[in-house]
N, C-alpha and C positions, 0 to 999 in steps of 0.2 A: 321685692317687699318685704321689707327688714324689722326686724325686731328691736326696740329701744331699753335701755337700761333705764327706769324711773328710779331714782337716787333716793334712798331714805338715811335714816340714821346712819353713822358710821358706816358708808357703801363704798367709799374709797377704794379701799384692797379689792374689791370684787371684779372693778374694771381690769383688771391686768392678769385675770384668773386664764390660764392658756386655753383650756376648756370652754372658755366663755367669750373668746375672741371675736366670735361670728357677731357681738351686736354689732349694729349699725350705729349705734348712736348712744348719748346719755342726757337724760333730763334733769337739769340738778335745781334742788330746790334751797332757797334760802334760809327755808323755816329750820333744815338741818344744820346751815353751816352759816360761818361768817361769810364777810366780802372775802377775806385773804386765804381763806380756806377754799373758796370757788374759785379763785384766781389760780391756786397752786394745781389743783384738778384740770383744769384748762389747759395750764401749761407741760401737764404730765403726759397729757393724752395729743398733744399737739402734733407730736410724729406720727400718730396713726394716719395712715392714708384713708379716705372717706366714711371717717368718723367726724360723726355731727354732733357737735354742743349745743344742747337746747335747754336758754335758761327760762325758767317759768317765775314771773315774780309773787306769784302765791296770794294773791288776793282777794282770794275767793271770800274769806270771812275776815274783813280786819278788823273786826271790833274785836275779834277773839285774842286771847293772849298768847299769841305765837311769840314767845321770848327772845330768839336770836333775830326772828322777824323784823321786828320792833325796832332793832340794831340797825338796819340797813339806812341808808342815807336817803334813798326814795322813799321810804316807809314817809306817809302823809303826816304830819305833827296834828292834824285837825281832824283825823280819822272819825273820831267819835261824835264830832259836830257838823260833819261837813254834809253839803247837798249834791248829792250823786249823780243828780239831774244836770247838773250845772257841766256845761262844756267846758267852762272855762278850769272848771276844776282839774277835769281830766286831762286836759291838755299841758295843766303844769304839771300833773303826775308822771303824763307820758317823756316829757323833756327830763323830767327827775330818772327817770327810767333810762331813759338813752345815755345820759352820761355817765350812768353806773356800768351801764351795758359797754360803754368805750373804755370803762377800765378793765373789765374780766375780757371783753372780746371773744365771746362766744359766738358761735356760726348765726346761731339764730335766737330770737328771744319771742316768746309767747305775750300776745298782746295780755294785756290785764282785764280780769272779770269777778266782778261781783256776782255771788248768789243774789236774787234778788226776792223781793219777796213774792211776786207775781211774775212768772214768764207768759211773755205775748208778743206781739209783732214790734210793740214799742222798744221793748228790752234788746230785742235780735238786731233792730235796727239802729240801737245805739253802738252795741258791741262791734258792730260792723264799722261804725263812725272812729270808736276808739282804736281800731286798729290801723283806719287810715292815719290817724293822728301820730301813732306810736311808728308808720312806716314812714313818715314825714321826718319824724326826728332821726332816724336811725341812717336815714339815706345818708347821710353824710360820712358816717362811719362804716359804710360798707357792712352792716349785719342785717340779715333778712328778719322777715317777721312771720310768723305763722299765728292765723287767726283761730284764737281759744275761743270755743264754742260750747257752753255749759250749758247743759239741756235737761230737764228734771224728766225721768222715765217716764212719771206717772202721765204726763201730758202727751207722751206718744202712743197712748192705748186709742185715741181718736184719729182715725184716717186724715181728715181735714186737716188737724192740726202739725199732722205730718208734713201735709203737701203746703200747707201754710208756711212752715219754718223752710221747707225746701225753696220754695218760691222767693223768700226774701233773701236767701242765700245766694243764689243763683241767680241773680240778679243784681249782685253785686260784683265786684272786681276779682272777689277771693278767689284763689287757686289753690290755696293748701291749709288744712284746718286740723288743729288739735281738739277734738273730739273728748268731751269729759260727760260722763251721764250720772245724775244726782240721781240716789237713791235714799228712802229711809231704811233700806233693810241692813241689818247687822253687817260689818264689814266680814265675818267670818260666815255668815250663809251666802246659799246661791240665789241668784237674782232667777224666780220662776214664775212672774206672772206673763203667761204667752203674748197675752195683746200689748203688754208694752214692751214686750223683745222684739214682737214680731216690726213694731213700729220703727223699732231703733234699725232693725236690719234695713228697713226699707226706707229709713232716711239715709243710710250710708249707701244704700245701692243707688240711690236718686242723686243724689250727690257728687259720686263718683261715674255716673252715668254722663253727669255733666262736664267731666272734665275736672274735677276738684279732688285732689289728693285728700286721706282720710288718715290720720294718724290717733287711733283710740287709744286715750290713758286709761291708766287704772285698771289693766285687765287681770284676768287668772284665766281659769280654763275655760271660764265663757267666751275666750278670742275665738273658740271653733264656729261660735255664729258671728262674730266680726267679720271674719276671715269669708267663712262662705258668704255674707253680705256683700262684699268685695272690698274691704278696707284694704287700703294700700302699705299700711302701719300697725304695727300695737304695741303698747310699752307696758310692763311690769316691774315691781322691786323684790328686794327679797324678804322684806317684812310682807306677811299675807292680809295684814290690816291695809293693806297699799292696793288692794285688789278691790275695793270699793270705797266710790267718792260717797260719802255721806257725812251730814253734820258730826253724827257721834264719836267718827273716826278722829275728829278736829278736836274732841274734845279729853281725847287719851295725850299720855304723857308719852312725848317723843321719844325720851331717851329708851333705849332698848325695846322700840316698838312697840310699846302698849302690853308690855307682859306675855313675851310669845311663848309657844309650844313649837317642842321639832313636828314638823308632818313630812310625809311621802305622797309625793302626788302621783296617783296609780291610774295611769291611762286608760285601763282595761275597765276601769269603774268610772273615770274623769273625777275623782273625787280626792280630797286628801286624808289620809290615813294617820292615824295616831300609832305610836310604839307596838302595843298590843294588836293592832289591826293588822296590821304586815304581817303577823305570823298567821293570823286568822284566813288571809286573801292568799298566802301561799300554802298553806294546806288544802285549800281550794283549786291549787291551781292554776291562779286568774293573774299571777302577775305577769304584766305584758315584757312581750321583748323589748319594748322601748325602757320600760324599767331596766332590764337586765341588763340593757346596751348601756345606759347611764354611768358615766364615769364614776361616779360620786355612791352608787348604789350598792356596790361590795363595801365600803370605808363605813356605810351606815350600817348595814349586815353585821359587820366586825364589832360595830359599837353595841348591838343589840347584843351581839354572844357575851361581852364582855361587863356589860351595865353601863359604858362611860355615856357621858351628853353628845347627842348627835344634832345639835341646834345648828349649829354653824355651817355642818355638812349639809344640813338640811337645806339651807339657802340656797348651796352652790347646784345642789340636786334641780332645784326647783327651777333655779334659772336656767339651766343646762335644758331640762323639759321643754321650758318654754319656748327657748331658741332654736332646738329640734323639730317641735310641732309645728313651728310657725313655719319654717324652712319645708319642712313635707307638706305641710298644705298648699304654699307658695308653689312647687314643683311639681303639684299634683300628684305626689309620692303617698299621699293619705287625702281622704276627703271628711268634711266634718260628716256629712249624713252618715257615714259608713260607722266610723268612730262612734258617734251617738247611739247608734242602731246597736252596736256590738256591745256598748255599756249597757244599755237596757238588757239584753238579754243575761247579761254576765248579773246583775243586781239579780234577776230573777234566779238565777242560780245560789246566789247569796240567799235571798229570802228562802227557796225550797231546802236549802241547807240549813235553815234556822239560826244562819249566823247573824249577831250584832254586833253592832259597832259599839266603842266606844263610848261616842258620842250621840246621844236619841237622834238627833236631826240628820247623823250621816246615814241616809237611806234611801237616795238616789233618785228620789220623788221630782226632782227639776229635771231629771233627764228626760221625759216623756214630754214637758213642758215645753226643752229645749227643741225635741223633736218637732213637735208641733210648731212652732214657732218658724220653724226651718220651711217646713213644708208649707206653710200658709202667707208667708210673709210678701211673696209677689204675686197671689191669686185677689179675686175679688173679696173686698171685705166685706 
């Protein structure tokens, strides 16, 4: 049950960091790299045993100005006027993606999926058909396909919707899914609607129970929910704005990750801490054993002592934590509910001691909603 590195801008150098060698694979993005750069990445990783390279065509918002993406040969020239309901249009696109993939030669390609105006049964049936088209096109190149399943979190707040989607997917021949949850929540804020979250967990749990492997993309600390529901694997990237699939993220400048700040993911609170917050939490004795064991924690603390910038180290710190907690959850060395219960108790200490984080929204309010979602997702609705 591995973790995958979701590649963002200028992420290639992180693939070979010794402390991060445990990642099972990488999801490559044409939004951030040219075709030749992607080819170079694939070649550089070919010697790694059991390391899966996944290529995501990234056509979710095709009319947006994704500068590098539009330079790729498979990108449709008629994207602004195309009839997305046309099977012929999708067939031509899949053929173009297959030709591109034959040059890149990743192990796996995500089936293309566009964010629809309305999510419904016809949409999910259409993405299954597109997956079949791409599978037919890639069969001759010995490249696998993973079904992209893009779902609005809002639509999962109703039990019947969850079961309807699950019925469509399990009725097809799909055996592996790249699951992407769309939300209108700002990328830097935590998901907190318990009805939507327990619906997402129920969907994952139902699909896995039917023999379908689930790779959840664009994760962050919310991986504790998806792993508890039974997700086979999860993916995240160095930029924290990659931890949410939301239209606003696609409006941000890609270079530099949309204006990044350095953050420390503190497991004891399951939250991201700014520079001054680390000192506050340390004074409370709430720095977790996981943080202390993180090989990048001491370099960060040294930067805090000297006043040096630690953004680049924070990426490594976060990716190590993501990999480590996934391993512990998969091997039953930790469990999601206990992590959340402990975080809930620690936030009470923060409140009682009247400690206020640098960012107003960083108050742990989502923790109890996550606990509720975990408690209720497989109970009668």
